[in-house]
C-alpha positions in Angstrom: -8.0 -35.7 87.9 -9.6 -32.4 85.9 -9.7 -30.6 89.4 -6.2 -31.8 90.4 -4.6 -30.5 87.2 -6.8 -27.2 87.0 -5.5 -26.5 90.5 -1.9 -27.0 89.8 -2.2 -24.8 86.7 -3.8 -22.1 88.8 -1.2 -22.6 91.6 1.6 -21.8 88.9 0.0 -18.8 87.9 -0.1 -17.5 91.3 3.4 -18.2 91.5 4.1 -16.5 88.7 2.2 -13.7 89.2 3.8 -13.3 92.6 7.1 -13.5 91.2 6.7 -10.7 88.9 5.9 -8.2 91.5 8.8 -8.8 93.7 11.1 -5.6 93.4 14.4 -5.8 91.6 17.8 -4.7 93.3 19.4 -1.8 91.6 22.4 -1.7 93.7 24.1 -2.4 96.8 26.7 -0.9 98.9 28.8 -1.5 102.2 27.0 0.4 105.3 29.4 1.2 107.7 29.5 3.1 111.3 33.2 4.0 111.3 36.6 3.0 109.9 39.8 1.1 110.9 43.2 2.5 111.0 46.6 0.9 112.2 49.1 3.1 114.1 52.8 2.0 114.5 53.2 2.2 118.5 57.0 3.0 119.4 56.3 2.5 123.2 54.4 -0.9 122.8 56.8 -2.1 119.4 53.8 -3.2 117.7 51.0 -1.9 115.3 47.7 -1.4 117.0 44.4 -1.2 115.5 41.8 1.5 116.1 38.2 1.6 115.5 36.9 5.2 114.8 33.5 6.4 115.1 32.8 10.3 113.9 29.5 11.9 114.0 27.5 12.6 111.2 27.9 16.2 111.3 31.8 15.8 111.1 32.3 15.9 107.8 29.8 18.9 107.4 30.9 21.3 109.7 34.5 21.9 109.6 34.7 24.5 112.3 33.0 22.2 114.7 35.4 20.2 117.6 34.4 17.2 119.3 34.9 15.7 122.5 36.5 12.2 122.4 35.3 8.6 124.2 38.1 6.4 124.5 36.9 2.7 124.8 38.7 -0.1 126.0 37.9 -3.6 124.4 36.9 -1.8 121.3 37.5 -4.3 118.9 34.9 -4.8 116.2 33.7 -8.0 117.6 33.8 -6.5 121.2 32.3 -3.4 122.5 32.8 -0.8 119.5 29.7 -1.3 117.5 26.9 -1.2 120.4 28.9 1.4 122.2 28.9 3.7 119.2 25.2 3.0 118.7 24.6 4.6 122.3 26.7 7.6 121.4 25.0 8.1 118.1 21.3 7.8 119.5 22.5 10.1 122.7 23.6 12.5 120.5 19.9 13.0 118.6 18.8 16.8 118.5 15.7 15.6 120.4 17.4 13.1 123.0 20.4 15.7 123.7 21.6 13.2 126.1 25.3 13.5 125.3 27.0 16.0 122.9 28.0 14.5 119.5 31.4 12.6 120.1 34.2 10.8 118.5 34.4 7.3 119.8 38.2 5.7 119.6 38.0 1.9 120.3 41.0 -0.1 121.2 41.7 -3.1 119.0 43.1 -5.7 121.6 46.2 -7.3 121.1 46.8 -8.7 124.6 44.6 -7.5 127.3 45.7 -9.5 129.9 48.9 -7.9 129.3 47.6 -4.3 128.8 45.2 -4.2 131.4 46.9 -5.4 134.7 49.7 -4.0 136.7 52.0 -6.5 138.1 50.6 -8.9 140.5 52.3 -11.0 143.3 49.6 -13.7 143.6 50.9 -16.7 142.2 47.5 -17.7 140.8 47.4 -14.3 138.8 50.7 -15.1 137.7 49.9 -19.0 136.7 46.7 -17.7 134.9 47.9 -14.5 133.3 51.5 -15.2 132.3 51.6 -12.0 130.1 50.5 -9.8 132.4 51.6 -7.1 134.3 52.4 -4.3 131.5 49.8 -1.7 132.0 52.5 1.2 132.9 53.5 0.7 129.4 50.0 0.7 127.9 49.1 3.9 129.8 52.3 5.6 128.5 51.1 4.9 125.2 47.6 6.3 125.6 49.3 9.5 127.2 52.2 10.0 125.0 51.3 8.4 121.4 47.5 7.7 121.2 46.0 11.3 122.5 48.4 13.2 120.9 47.8 11.3 117.5 44.1 11.7 117.8 44.3 15.5 118.6 46.6 16.1 115.8 44.5 14.2 113.0 41.1 14.9 114.3 38.9 17.9 115.5 38.8 17.3 119.2 37.7 19.2 122.1 39.8 19.0 125.6 37.0 16.8 127.0 38.2 12.9 127.0 36.3 9.9 128.5 37.2 6.5 129.4 35.2 3.7 129.3 36.7 0.2 130.8 34.7 -3.1 131.8 36.4 -6.1 133.8 39.9 -6.1 133.3 39.4 -2.7 131.6 37.7 -1.3 134.5 40.9 -2.4 136.5 43.1 -0.4 134.2 40.4 2.6 134.3 41.0 2.3 137.9 44.6 2.2 137.9 44.8 5.3 135.8 42.1 7.4 137.9 44.3 6.5 140.9 47.8 7.4 139.3 47.4 9.5 136.3 43.8 11.2 136.7 44.4 14.1 134.6 44.4 11.8 131.3 40.5 11.8 131.3 37.8 14.0 132.5 35.4 11.4 132.8 35.7 8.2 134.1 33.3 5.0 133.3 34.0 2.1 135.3 32.2 -0.9 134.7 32.6 -4.4 136.7 36.3 -3.8 137.5 38.2 -6.9 138.0 39.8 -5.3 141.5 40.3 -8.8 142.9 43.4 -8.5 140.8 46.7 -8.9 143.0 44.9 -9.6 146.4 42.6 -6.3 146.1 45.6 -4.4 146.6 45.1 -1.6 144.3 42.0 -0.6 146.8 44.9 0.0 149.4 46.4 2.8 147.4 45.7 6.1 147.6 44.9 8.3 144.6 46.9 11.0 143.8 45.4 14.6 143.6 43.9 16.3 140.5 43.0 19.6 140.0 40.7 19.4 136.8 36.7 18.8 137.3 36.0 15.1 137.2 32.7 12.8 136.6 33.3 9.3 137.8 30.6 6.8 137.4 31.2 2.9 138.8 28.7 0.1 138.2 28.5 -3.4 138.2 25.8 -6.5 138.5 25.3 -9.5 140.2 29.0 -10.8 140.0 29.5 -12.7 142.9 30.7 -11.5 146.3 34.2 -10.3 145.2 33.3 -8.6 142.3 30.1 -6.8 143.8 32.0 -6.0 146.9 35.1 -4.5 145.6 32.9 -2.1 143.3 31.0 -0.7 146.1 34.6 -0.3 148.0 35.9 1.5 145.3 33.2 3.8 145.3 32.9 4.4 148.9 36.7 5.2 149.2 36.4 7.9 146.2 33.2 9.0 148.1 35.3 9.5 151.2 37.8 11.5 149.9 35.6 13.5 147.3 37.0 16.8 145.8 34.1 19.8 145.7 34.9 19.5 141.8 34.0 15.7 141.7 31.0 14.2 140.3 30.6 10.6 141.5 28.1 8.0 140.7 27.2 4.6 141.7 24.9 2.2 140.3 24.2 -1.7 141.3 22.5 -3.3 138.3 20.8 -6.0 140.1 19.1 -7.2 136.7 22.5 -7.8 135.1 25.6 -9.9 135.1 29.0 -9.8 134.3 28.4 -10.3 130.6 25.7 -7.7 130.2 25.9 -5.2 132.2 28.0 -2.8 130.0 25.6 -1.5 127.7 23.0 -0.6 130.2 26.0 0.9 132.6 27.1 2.9 129.8 23.5 4.4 129.3 23.4 5.5 132.4 26.6 7.0 132.6 26.1 9.3 130.0 22.6 10.3 131.4 24.4 10.9 134.9 27.4 12.2 133.7 26.4 14.7 131.0 23.5 15.9 132.8 25.6 17.0 135.2 27.9 18.7 133.0 24.8 20.7 131.8 24.1 21.7 135.1 
C-alpha cells in the first residue's frame, strides 16, 4: 500500500513538473497567403470573388512589376492555395524556376455555365442545364477582369492561364478563338468530350505574339486521354515558329490529382524556355 501511494505521489510530481515546462502562448495572429476581393461585373451581371496572391517582394519594391497567372477553379477550397504554393516555391532565388508572379484565382459561381460553349448534344444539355455561356465569361476576362488587375496592381504584359477539366475546355476555347488574351496556356485534363468533341474540329485563329502551350493529363479513360493527345497533335501540326508546345502524359496520375504535378512541370518547361 505504501509503495502504491508513493508511486502515485511521484507520478503527480512528474506531471506537475512537466506542466511547468510547457511554453506559454504570448500572442496569436492569423496567417494568410493572399487576399479575397469582390468585384461587380456588368458583363456577367453579378458579383465575383477573386483570390489574389502577391509575391513577398510586392510590398517591399514599389518599382517592380510582375507577370500574372490567372487560375480557373481558383476558389479557396479548390486550387488557389496549392497553386500559389508552387508559385512561391518556384520563385525562391535558390530555385529560380519561375519569376515572382501575381496569382489571380477565380472564385466559382457556376463553372458549368461559365466554362462551356453551347452544346448540341442532348445529354450535355440535360446534365448541364445552365451550360453554354463561355462567350460571356471570356468577354468578362478580356474587357473587365484583365483591365481591373492591370489598373490596381503592378503588372507586366505577360499573362498565363491555367485550366483543368472544364477549365481546360475553356482554356482551349480561348486559345482557339481569343489567343492574344494570354501568352502562356497550361491546359490539364481538358474536357474536350463536350459537344461530341466538336472543338477539336475547329481551326485555331492566327496569332502574332510568342506563345507557350503545355497540355497534360493522366489515366482518365480512353476519351480523355485520346482527346488531350489529339489537341497536342493538332497544335503540333500547325505549330508556329514562335510557339513553344509541350505535352505530358502523367501515367501515375488520374483526373483528380494530375493538376498539381502538371502545373509544376509546366512552370519548369515554359519559363525555362523563356530564359533561353
